[in-house]
MARFIZA-894436 format. One record per residue (C-alpha): residue number from 1; x, y, z. Coordinates in steps of 0.05 Angstrom, whole numbers. Layout:
+-----+--------+--------+--------+
: num :      X :      Y :      Z :
+-----+--------+--------+--------+
: NUM :      X :      Y :      Z :
...
+-----+--------+--------+--------+
//
This chain:
+-----+--------+--------+--------+
: num :      X :      Y :      Z :
+-----+--------+--------+--------+
:   1 :    322 :    757 :   -116 :
:   2 :    283 :    707 :   -167 :
:   3 :    269 :    642 :   -141 :
:   4 :    306 :    590 :   -191 :
:   5 :    261 :    549 :   -232 :
:   6 :    282 :    482 :   -205 :
:   7 :    263 :    512 :   -132 :
:   8 :    197 :    543 :   -151 :
:   9 :    177 :    469 :   -183 :
:  10 :    207 :    434 :   -121 :
:  11 :    151 :    482 :    -75 :
:  12 :     96 :    467 :   -118 :
:  13 :    107 :    392 :   -108 :
:  14 :    111 :    397 :    -44 :
:  15 :     49 :    436 :    -40 :
:  16 :     13 :    383 :    -87 :
:  17 :     35 :    320 :    -41 :
:  18 :     17 :    367 :     30 :
:  19 :    -53 :    380 :      1 :
:  20 :    -65 :    303 :    -25 :
:  21 :    -22 :    259 :     28 :
:  22 :    -36 :    294 :     92 :
:  23 :   -101 :    331 :     99 :
:  24 :   -155 :    286 :    141 :
:  25 :   -112 :    228 :    154 :
:  26 :   -150 :    221 :    210 :
:  27 :   -216 :    224 :    169 :
:  28 :   -227 :    154 :    167 :
:  29 :   -219 :     94 :    209 :
:  30 :   -162 :     42 :    196 :
:  31 :   -190 :     -9 :    144 :
:  32 :   -182 :    -87 :    149 :
:  33 :   -143 :   -121 :    143 :
:  34 :    -78 :    -82 :    134 :
:  35 :    -78 :    -20 :    170 :
:  36 :    -92 :    -43 :    240 :
:  37 :    -38 :    -92 :    235 :
:  38 :     16 :    -48 :    231 :
:  39 :    -11 :      3 :    277 :
:  40 :    -22 :    -49 :    328 :
:  41 :     46 :    -77 :    321 :
:  42 :     70 :    -10 :    332 :
:  43 :     33 :      1 :    396 :
:  44 :     49 :    -60 :    427 :
:  45 :    125 :    -48 :    410 :
:  46 :    115 :     25 :    443 :
:  47 :     74 :     -3 :    504 :
:  48 :    137 :    -60 :    519 :
:  49 :    190 :     -7 :    499 :
:  50 :    215 :    -55 :    457 :
:  51 :    248 :    -39 :    389 :
:  52 :    265 :   -106 :    367 :
:  53 :    210 :   -159 :    365 :
:  54 :    140 :   -136 :    333 :
:  55 :     75 :   -167 :    358 :
:  56 :     10 :   -167 :    349 :
:  57 :    -40 :   -191 :    396 :
:  58 :     10 :   -214 :    440 :
:  59 :     41 :   -263 :    393 :
:  60 :    108 :   -245 :    349 :
:  61 :     97 :   -219 :    284 :
:  62 :    153 :   -241 :    241 :
:  63 :    115 :   -231 :    177 :
:  64 :    156 :   -161 :    158 :
:  65 :    214 :   -125 :    186 :
:  66 :    196 :    -66 :    230 :
:  67 :    218 :     -2 :    190 :
:  68 :    146 :      7 :    187 :
:  69 :    131 :      2 :    262 :
:  70 :    193 :     43 :    278 :
:  71 :    160 :    102 :    234 :
:  72 :     98 :    100 :    262 :
:  73 :    120 :     90 :    342 :
:  74 :    168 :    158 :    323 :
:  75 :    110 :    196 :    292 :
:  76 :     71 :    175 :    355 :
:  77 :    116 :    203 :    413 :
:  78 :     82 :    271 :    412 :
:  79 :     21 :    248 :    417 :
:  80 :     39 :    183 :    461 :
:  81 :     -8 :    134 :    427 :
:  82 :    -23 :    110 :    361 :
:  83 :    -76 :    138 :    321 :
:  84 :   -103 :    143 :    252 :
:  85 :    -49 :    197 :    236 :
:  86 :      9 :    183 :    268 :
:  87 :      0 :    111 :    232 :
:  88 :     -5 :    145 :    164 :
:  89 :     45 :    192 :    171 :
:  90 :    106 :    145 :    151 :
:  91 :     70 :    129 :     82 :
:  92 :     52 :    205 :     71 :
:  93 :    122 :    221 :     78 :
:  94 :    147 :    171 :     49 :
:  95 :    104 :    187 :    -20 :
:  96 :    126 :    261 :    -10 :
:  97 :    195 :    240 :    -13 :
:  98 :    185 :    193 :    -73 :
:  99 :    151 :    256 :   -114 :
: 100 :    211 :    301 :    -96 :
: 101 :    265 :    242 :   -108 :
: 102 :    237 :    235 :   -179 :
: 103 :    241 :    301 :   -192 :
: 104 :    314 :    317 :   -172 :
: 105 :    341 :    250 :   -198 :
: 106 :    301 :    265 :   -264 :
: 107 :    325 :    332 :   -276 :
: 108 :    391 :    314 :   -305 :
: 109 :    357 :    272 :   -363 :
: 110 :    294 :    303 :   -374 :
: 111 :    309 :    372 :   -349 :
: 112 :    268 :    415 :   -301 :
: 113 :    209 :    415 :   -340 :
: 114 :    207 :    336 :   -357 :
: 115 :    219 :    313 :   -286 :
: 116 :    174 :    358 :   -256 :
: 117 :    117 :    337 :   -306 :
: 118 :    136 :    260 :   -281 :
: 119 :    133 :    269 :   -208 :
: 120 :     59 :    311 :   -217 :
: 121 :     35 :    254 :   -260 :
: 122 :     65 :    203 :   -209 :
: 123 :     43 :    244 :   -154 :
: 124 :    -35 :    247 :   -168 :
: 125 :    -28 :    165 :   -200 :
: 126 :    -92 :    131 :   -166 :
: 127 :    -48 :     73 :   -132 :
: 128 :      5 :    125 :   -103 :
: 129 :    -43 :    166 :    -74 :
: 130 :    -81 :    108 :    -44 :
: 131 :    -23 :     82 :    -18 :
: 132 :     10 :    156 :      6 :
: 133 :    -50 :    150 :     55 :
: 134 :    -52 :     77 :     70 :
: 135 :    -15 :     42 :    131 :
: 136 :     23 :    -10 :     86 :
: 137 :     94 :    -22 :     76 :
: 138 :     91 :    -15 :      7 :
: 139 :    104 :     61 :     -3 :
: 140 :    165 :     57 :     42 :
: 141 :    189 :      1 :     -8 :
: 142 :    175 :     43 :    -62 :
: 143 :    221 :    103 :    -36 :
: 144 :    278 :     57 :    -21 :
: 145 :    278 :     18 :    -87 :
: 146 :    266 :     76 :   -128 :
: 147 :    322 :    121 :    -90 :
: 148 :    368 :     60 :   -100 :
: 149 :    356 :     47 :   -165 :
: 150 :    367 :    116 :   -197 :
: 151 :    434 :    125 :   -147 :
: 152 :    464 :     65 :   -172 :
: 153 :    463 :     87 :   -245 :
: 154 :    493 :    149 :   -223 :
: 155 :    547 :    110 :   -189 :
: 156 :    558 :     69 :   -244 :
: 157 :    561 :    124 :   -291 :
: 158 :    611 :    146 :   -253 :
: 159 :    585 :    209 :   -226 :
: 160 :    609 :    256 :   -173 :
: 161 :    614 :    262 :   -112 :
: 162 :    620 :    176 :   -117 :
: 163 :    620 :    171 :    -42 :
: 164 :    554 :    210 :    -32 :
: 165 :    524 :    170 :    -87 :
: 166 :    548 :    105 :    -52 :
: 167 :    524 :    127 :     16 :
: 168 :    452 :    149 :    -14 :
: 169 :    445 :     83 :    -50 :
: 170 :    474 :     45 :     14 :
: 171 :    421 :     73 :     58 :
: 172 :    361 :     68 :      8 :
: 173 :    380 :    -10 :     -2 :
: 174 :    377 :    -13 :     76 :
: 175 :    317 :     31 :     79 :
: 176 :    284 :    -16 :     29 :
: 177 :    305 :    -88 :     57 :
: 178 :    289 :    -56 :    134 :
: 179 :    213 :    -37 :    107 :
: 180 :    201 :   -105 :     68 :
: 181 :    252 :   -158 :     72 :
: 182 :    301 :   -185 :     17 :
: 183 :    261 :   -161 :    -44 :
: 184 :    285 :    -87 :    -26 :
: 185 :    357 :   -107 :    -43 :
: 186 :    336 :   -163 :    -99 :
: 187 :    305 :   -117 :   -140 :
: 188 :    348 :    -63 :   -154 :
: 189 :    410 :   -113 :   -157 :
: 190 :    364 :   -147 :   -218 :
: 191 :    349 :    -79 :   -250 :
: 192 :    426 :    -57 :   -250 :
: 193 :    445 :   -131 :   -270 :
: 194 :    395 :   -133 :   -333 :
: 195 :    414 :    -63 :   -348 :
: 196 :    485 :    -77 :   -347 :
: 197 :    488 :   -140 :   -388 :
: 198 :    443 :   -102 :   -442 :
: 199 :    489 :    -48 :   -451 :
: 200 :    553 :    -94 :   -443 :
: 201 :    585 :    -54 :   -381 :
: 202 :    573 :   -115 :   -334 :
: 203 :    643 :    -96 :   -298 :
: 204 :    645 :    -23 :   -303 :
: 205 :    649 :      5 :   -230 :
: 206 :    627 :    -65 :   -205 :
: 207 :    668 :    -50 :   -137 :
: 208 :    630 :     16 :   -120 :
: 209 :    560 :    -20 :   -133 :
: 210 :    587 :    -79 :    -97 :
: 211 :    615 :    -30 :    -42 :
: 212 :    541 :      3 :    -38 :
: 213 :    507 :    -63 :    -27 :
: 214 :    554 :    -93 :     25 :
: 215 :    546 :    -23 :     60 :
: 216 :    468 :    -30 :     56 :
: 217 :    468 :    -98 :     81 :
: 218 :    508 :    -69 :    146 :
: 219 :    446 :    -49 :    186 :
: 220 :    407 :   -107 :    163 :
: 221 :    453 :   -162 :    191 :
: 222 :    459 :   -120 :    254 :
: 223 :    384 :   -125 :    267 :
: 224 :    373 :   -192 :    252 :
: 225 :    431 :   -209 :    292 :
: 226 :    398 :   -175 :    348 :
: 227 :    337 :   -208 :    328 :
: 228 :    359 :   -273 :    340 :
: 229 :    402 :   -261 :    404 :
: 230 :    331 :   -232 :    426 :
: 231 :    280 :   -288 :    405 :
: 232 :    312 :   -344 :    376 :
: 233 :    339 :   -363 :    315 :
: 234 :    280 :   -399 :    303 :
: 235 :    233 :   -326 :    292 :
: 236 :    286 :   -306 :    240 :
: 237 :    277 :   -370 :    197 :
: 238 :    207 :   -360 :    203 :
: 239 :    212 :   -289 :    166 :
: 240 :    267 :   -305 :    123 :
: 241 :    239 :   -372 :     95 :
: 242 :    162 :   -374 :    101 :
: 243 :    150 :   -294 :     94 :
: 244 :    195 :   -287 :     35 :
: 245 :    219 :   -353 :     -4 :
: 246 :    155 :   -400 :     16 :
: 247 :    109 :   -341 :     -3 :
: 248 :    149 :   -324 :    -66 :
: 249 :    157 :   -399 :    -93 :
: 250 :     91 :   -424 :    -67 :
: 251 :     44 :   -359 :    -45 :
: 252 :      7 :   -395 :     11 :
: 253 :    -29 :   -326 :      9 :
: 254 :    -58 :   -291 :    -45 :
: 255 :    -44 :   -343 :   -101 :
: 256 :    -59 :   -313 :   -174 :
: 257 :    -36 :   -346 :   -242 :
: 258 :     27 :   -312 :   -278 :
: 259 :    -12 :   -265 :   -326 :
: 260 :    -51 :   -231 :   -264 :
: 261 :     -5 :   -169 :   -268 :
: 262 :    -11 :   -170 :   -345 :
: 263 :    -87 :   -159 :   -339 :
: 264 :    -96 :   -114 :   -282 :
: 265 :    -34 :    -68 :   -271 :
: 266 :    -60 :    -33 :   -343 :
: 267 :   -114 :     -8 :   -300 :
: 268 :    -79 :     -3 :   -224 :
: 269 :    -25 :     42 :   -253 :
: 270 :    -70 :     97 :   -288 :
: 271 :    -57 :    152 :   -319 :
: 272 :     23 :    131 :   -331 :
: 273 :      1 :     71 :   -370 :
: 274 :    -30 :    102 :   -424 :
: 275 :     25 :    139 :   -448 :
: 276 :     77 :     88 :   -446 :
: 277 :     54 :     67 :   -528 :
: 278 :     75 :    144 :   -536 :
: 279 :    142 :    132 :   -500 :
: 280 :    161 :     68 :   -536 :
: 281 :    166 :    111 :   -598 :
: 282 :    211 :    159 :   -572 :
: 283 :    271 :    176 :   -613 :
: 284 :    322 :    217 :   -583 :
: 285 :    386 :    249 :   -614 :
: 286 :    419 :    258 :   -539 :
: 287 :    454 :    190 :   -519 :
: 288 :    445 :    197 :   -446 :
: 289 :    367 :    221 :   -453 :
: 290 :    368 :    149 :   -494 :
: 291 :    406 :    108 :   -448 :
: 292 :    353 :    136 :   -388 :
: 293 :    298 :    114 :   -426 :
: 294 :    318 :     40 :   -439 :
: 295 :    338 :     35 :   -364 :
: 296 :    270 :     59 :   -353 :
: 297 :    238 :      0 :   -392 :
: 298 :    291 :    -42 :   -368 :
: 299 :    269 :    -24 :   -294 :
: 300 :    190 :    -40 :   -316 :
: 301 :    196 :   -103 :   -344 :
: 302 :    235 :   -133 :   -296 :
: 303 :    190 :   -109 :   -238 :
: 304 :    139 :   -135 :   -283 :
: 305 :    177 :   -205 :   -298 :
: 306 :    198 :   -210 :   -214 :
: 307 :    128 :   -203 :   -188 :
: 308 :    101 :   -247 :   -248 :
: 309 :    144 :   -310 :   -222 :
: 310 :    116 :   -296 :   -153 :
: 311 :     59 :   -350 :   -129 :
: 312 :     35 :   -293 :    -95 :
: 313 :      7 :   -230 :   -122 :
: 314 :    -28 :   -171 :   -108 :
: 315 :    -39 :   -100 :   -148 :
: 316 :      1 :    -64 :    -97 :
: 317 :     72 :   -104 :   -117 :
: 318 :     73 :    -68 :   -178 :
: 319 :     81 :     -3 :   -141 :
: 320 :    157 :     -1 :   -158 :
: 321 :    143 :     -3 :   -231 :
: 322 :    101 :     68 :   -231 :
: 323 :    167 :    118 :   -223 :
: 324 :    200 :     99 :   -280 :
: 325 :    127 :    101 :   -318 :
: 326 :    125 :    166 :   -293 :
: 327 :    192 :    188 :   -321 :
: 328 :    164 :    165 :   -386 :
: 329 :    106 :    200 :   -384 :
: 330 :    152 :    258 :   -367 :
: 331 :    197 :    251 :   -426 :
: 332 :    137 :    249 :   -474 :
: 333 :    108 :    310 :   -443 :
: 334 :    177 :    345 :   -450 :
: 335 :    186 :    328 :   -519 :
: 336 :    112 :    351 :   -538 :
: 337 :    123 :    414 :   -501 :
: 338 :    186 :    434 :   -538 :
: 339 :    147 :    417 :   -600 :
: 340 :    200 :    369 :   -621 :
: 341 :    155 :    305 :   -618 :
: 342 :    147 :    266 :   -676 :
: 343 :     78 :    257 :   -706 :
: 344 :     71 :    187 :   -682 :
: 345 :     83 :    200 :   -617 :
: 346 :     36 :    264 :   -614 :
: 347 :    -21 :    221 :   -640 :
: 348 :     -8 :    165 :   -586 :
: 349 :     -3 :    220 :   -532 :
: 350 :    -73 :    250 :   -560 :
: 351 :    -96 :    183 :   -557 :
: 352 :    -74 :    162 :   -484 :
: 353 :    -98 :    224 :   -462 :
: 354 :   -169 :    221 :   -501 :
: 355 :   -172 :    150 :   -466 :
: 356 :   -152 :    178 :   -393 :
: 357 :   -209 :    235 :   -413 :
: 358 :   -259 :    183 :   -428 :
: 359 :   -247 :    135 :   -363 :
: 360 :   -254 :    201 :   -328 :
: 361 :   -315 :    207 :   -350 :
: 362 :   -348 :    145 :   -350 :
: 363 :   -310 :    136 :   -272 :
: 364 :   -357 :    203 :   -259 :
: 365 :   -422 :    168 :   -294 :
: 366 :   -414 :    108 :   -260 :
: 367 :   -410 :    136 :   -183 :
: 368 :   -472 :    152 :   -171 :
: 369 :   -501 :     83 :   -198 :
: 370 :   -443 :     34 :   -155 :
: 371 :   -464 :     90 :    -94 :
: 372 :   -540 :     73 :   -104 :
: 373 :   -535 :      3 :   -117 :
: 374 :   -487 :    -15 :    -59 :
: 375 :   -488 :     43 :     -6 :
: 376 :   -545 :     94 :    -16 :
: 377 :   -511 :    136 :     40 :
: 378 :   -460 :    154 :     -9 :
: 379 :   -502 :    180 :    -64 :
: 380 :   -498 :    255 :    -45 :
: 381 :   -420 :    254 :    -43 :
: 382 :   -424 :    209 :   -107 :
: 383 :   -466 :    274 :   -139 :
: 384 :   -414 :    321 :   -129 :
: 385 :   -352 :    275 :   -147 :
: 386 :   -387 :    252 :   -211 :
: 387 :   -397 :    334 :   -231 :
: 388 :   -320 :    349 :   -220 :
: 389 :   -302 :    283 :   -259 :
: 390 :   -352 :    295 :   -316 :
: 391 :   -327 :    369 :   -321 :
: 392 :   -259 :    354 :   -321 :
: 393 :   -267 :    302 :   -371 :
: 394 :   -305 :    355 :   -412 :
: 395 :   -251 :    406 :   -414 :
: 396 :   -195 :    362 :   -424 :
: 397 :   -226 :    334 :   -492 :
: 398 :   -242 :    404 :   -511 :
: 399 :   -175 :    420 :   -505 :
: 400 :   -146 :    358 :   -546 :
: 401 :   -197 :    379 :   -594 :
: 402 :   -162 :    441 :   -605 :
: 403 :    -95 :    395 :   -604 :
: 404 :    -72 :    427 :   -544 :
: 405 :    -41 :    357 :   -518 :
: 406 :     -1 :    391 :   -465 :
: 407 :    -51 :    433 :   -431 :
: 408 :   -104 :    376 :   -433 :
: 409 :    -46 :    328 :   -389 :
: 410 :    -54 :    388 :   -341 :
: 411 :   -133 :    384 :   -338 :
: 412 :   -126 :    313 :   -327 :
: 413 :    -77 :    326 :   -268 :
: 414 :   -119 :    380 :   -238 :
: 415 :   -185 :    340 :   -250 :
: 416 :   -152 :    275 :   -209 :
: 417 :   -130 :    329 :   -156 :
: 418 :   -197 :    355 :   -146 :
: 419 :   -229 :    287 :   -156 :
: 420 :   -174 :    257 :    -92 :
: 421 :   -194 :    328 :    -52 :
: 422 :   -266 :    309 :    -55 :
: 423 :   -270 :    235 :    -33 :
: 424 :   -209 :    260 :     23 :
: 425 :   -258 :    308 :     47 :
: 426 :   -329 :    273 :     30 :
: 427 :   -341 :    212 :      0 :
: 428 :   -290 :    163 :     48 :
: 429 :   -316 :    203 :    116 :
: 430 :   -384 :    180 :     87 :
: 431 :   -363 :    108 :     74 :
: 432 :   -329 :    105 :    137 :
: 433 :   -384 :     78 :    175 :
: 434 :   -396 :     14 :    125 :
: 435 :   -320 :     -3 :    124 :
: 436 :   -296 :     16 :    194 :
: 437 :   -277 :    -37 :    254 :
: 438 :   -285 :     18 :    303 :
: 439 :   -369 :     10 :    305 :
: 440 :   -366 :    -65 :    325 :
: 441 :   -312 :    -57 :    373 :
: 442 :   -350 :      4 :    412 :
: 443 :   -415 :    -46 :    417 :
: 444 :   -357 :   -106 :    440 :
: 445 :   -335 :    -56 :    489 :
: 446 :   -397 :    -37 :    524 :
: 447 :   -417 :   -118 :    518 :
: 448 :   -359 :   -151 :    550 :
: 449 :   -334 :   -114 :    620 :
: 450 :   -262 :   -106 :    630 :
: 451 :   -217 :   -163 :    650 :
: 452 :   -274 :   -212 :    632 :
: 453 :   -246 :   -274 :    580 :
: 454 :   -250 :   -253 :    507 :
: 455 :   -219 :   -290 :    451 :
: 456 :   -233 :   -301 :    377 :
: 457 :   -243 :   -364 :    339 :
: 458 :   -240 :   -372 :    266 :
: 459 :   -214 :   -302 :    250 :
: 460 :   -145 :   -292 :    206 :
: 461 :    -87 :   -290 :    248 :
: 462 :    -72 :   -223 :    259 :
: 463 :   -150 :   -194 :    233 :
: 464 :   -135 :   -140 :    283 :
: 465 :   -188 :    -83 :    278 :
: 466 :   -222 :    -97 :    330 :
: 467 :   -152 :   -107 :    380 :
: 468 :   -134 :    -44 :    361 :
: 469 :   -208 :      1 :    379 :
: 470 :   -216 :    -39 :    437 :
: 471 :   -155 :    -34 :    460 :
: 472 :   -146 :   -101 :    491 :
: 473 :   -120 :   -172 :    463 :
: 474 :   -162 :   -231 :    441 :
: 475 :   -123 :   -287 :    447 :
: 476 :   -144 :   -347 :    392 :
: 477 :   -169 :   -404 :    400 :
: 478 :   -142 :   -453 :    351 :
: 479 :   -203 :   -506 :    340 :
: 480 :   -266 :   -525 :    351 :
: 481 :   -249 :   -571 :    408 :
: 482 :   -210 :   -508 :    439 :
: 483 :   -278 :   -469 :    429 :
: 484 :   -325 :   -521 :    455 :
: 485 :   -281 :   -522 :    519 :
: 486 :   -272 :   -450 :    529 :
: 487 :   -352 :   -447 :    533 :
: 488 :   -361 :   -499 :    584 :
: 489 :   -321 :   -449 :    634 :
: 490 :   -348 :   -439 :    693 :
: 491 :   -340 :   -368 :    691 :
: 492 :   -378 :   -324 :    639 :
: 493 :   -332 :   -315 :    576 :
: 494 :   -340 :   -283 :    497 :
: 495 :   -310 :   -286 :    434 :
: 496 :   -314 :   -265 :    368 :
: 497 :   -327 :   -306 :    304 :
: 498 :   -355 :   -299 :    234 :
: 499 :   -432 :   -302 :    226 :
: 500 :   -420 :   -350 :    176 :
: 501 :   -372 :   -396 :    214 :
: 502 :   -425 :   -394 :    269 :
: 503 :   -483 :   -412 :    225 :
: 504 :   -432 :   -466 :    204 :
: 505 :   -428 :   -493 :    272 :
: 506 :   -508 :   -482 :    282 :
: 507 :   -539 :   -534 :    343 :
: 508 :   -480 :   -580 :    339 :
: 509 :   -434 :   -535 :    388 :
: 510 :   -425 :   -583 :    449 :
: 511 :   -429 :   -521 :    493 :
: 512 :   -477 :   -463 :    509 :
: 513 :   -470 :   -401 :    459 :
: 514 :   -519 :   -335 :    458 :
: 515 :   -502 :   -287 :    407 :
: 516 :   -498 :   -211 :    446 :
: 517 :   -486 :   -173 :    380 :
: 518 :   -470 :   -171 :    311 :
: 519 :   -428 :   -115 :    268 :
: 520 :   -365 :   -127 :    216 :
: 521 :   -322 :    -88 :    170 :
: 522 :   -345 :    -80 :    108 :
: 523 :   -363 :   -144 :     76 :
: 524 :   -351 :   -181 :    134 :
: 525 :   -398 :   -194 :    183 :
: 526 :   -377 :   -219 :    255 :
: 527 :   -427 :   -241 :    320 :
: 528 :   -395 :   -238 :    393 :
: 529 :   -432 :   -291 :    424 :
: 530 :   -425 :   -316 :    503 :
: 531 :   -435 :   -381 :    542 :
: 532 :   -484 :   -343 :    584 :
: 533 :   -556 :   -306 :    564 :
: 534 :   -550 :   -237 :    553 :
: 535 :   -582 :   -191 :    617 :
: 536 :   -633 :   -145 :    610 :
: 537 :   -601 :    -88 :    583 :
: 538 :   -574 :   -131 :    519 :
: 539 :   -623 :   -168 :    491 :
: 540 :   -607 :   -223 :    444 :
: 541 :   -619 :   -293 :    427 :
: 542 :   -592 :   -362 :    435 :
: 543 :   -556 :   -401 :    379 :
: 544 :   -598 :   -435 :    335 :
: 545 :   -619 :   -509 :    353 :
: 546 :   -652 :   -531 :    286 :
: 547 :   -596 :   -532 :    245 :
: 548 :   -561 :   -596 :    215 :
: 549 :   -494 :   -616 :    240 :
: 550 :   -441 :   -579 :    218 :
: 551 :   -372 :   -606 :    209 :
: 552 :   -314 :   -584 :    257 :
: 553 :   -287 :   -514 :    241 :
: 554 :   -227 :   -503 :    212 :
: 555 :   -165 :   -477 :    244 :
: 556 :   -148 :   -403 :    240 :
: 557 :   -115 :   -380 :    184 :
: 558 :    -40 :   -377 :    196 :
: 559 :    -25 :   -321 :    134 :
: 560 :    -37 :   -254 :    152 :
: 561 :    -75 :   -238 :     90 :
: 562 :    -17 :   -171 :     84 :
+-----+--------+--------+--------+
//
């Protein structure tokens, strides 16, 4: 029996996602600052048998809702422990589901070919692949927001079966909100509201839309009711106000100017952004397709404006704008494949593809130079990656000169897959020794006997790569006075702090301090100190005494950096 086209295309997308997102998930250690936080929160919930209150380093962690931690815990049930693979599985599964959702929910407007090209372009986009293999909340948020928005539009248009669309949209809203808070509900609501105003259909099926929002709120309110009874209302207030409203309004971390995304998003969301000029020139005779294109543009603009108003900004915040961009790319490529694209669309698409190929080639040329300057150990891997990028760019430009824009895009997709696979299999593992907190954690485990006091000073509140890999909690010393009192203890104690902070304290510490080991993760350099000199098996040196007195060290930062 002949396999239907849509089923075959869905299988191809599954194969693509499986190749990019699931191969060697444990090929690199968890990277600071975000990955170890979520992995440690899931581990501590598992150790306590608690599904309600996330903790990190033994302290309540109200920064994020628990959905990602639940996912990691479920993925870890088979092995009985949280590993790099089980920690990254929720993001990989969410990314795969999102690629399929873009294909399945985009077929009606774009056709099977256009939806496939949109989903494939999304699947290989740089930011998307990175987040699919990263322990962070944003891929799950993107899945929830994307499915909720696309399905709510179906519900608003009166598509049958309305009951199924209502339940699916409510589930997606709850999923997004339990992953990252109110933004999972607010962003789809804003997109739908602006689209309704533009289309002058604000009250069309408003009851169904409100019903979806009400149903989506039920599991959210139930969880927060249980959390308030479990830990008191103060923790709930901290989450809702400090880590949502205050972060949005005042940006107590990651503060950036309002134009930040206008500068960074075009690069962060490559290659989709290069086809947006062509998409802006699309003119369709089909009213349904015109409406779909308009809604995608509203989706992108609402996301851009909403996060531009936020005082706190990170590149990954724009991830929810990537699926509508990919769908617009699919619309352009589908029109080209059918030979019905206007000359302006064809020229702009060729220009976008040419720019993408040129950027790919330049990235290939730059890779060995960057490796030579920053990490010579990566030079062999960088040569192989550079060869793949340059070969793909050359072939793609050749196809463009032959005016085969569609084939050039397919070449771009294949080149990105090859480059990503070389990074996953070779480059990232080679860089692991530079970026991983595991190496210094192993040193700490050797130097600090089990049961001996080990605390930290001046590290970020939940900087916990060392906690995850030493498998022990490290209470925080709040200020300089606490550090000095700790080091004056009658028993041997240990402390981890940054090399920079230790140098600033210098000889002004009113307590003995001996450096036992130095290490770090990435560019961060930390030291392990003790109030007793090292034994003969671990030679070290005392704190320098010839430095000028330093001002008291600041208290540990309260933001998580996530």
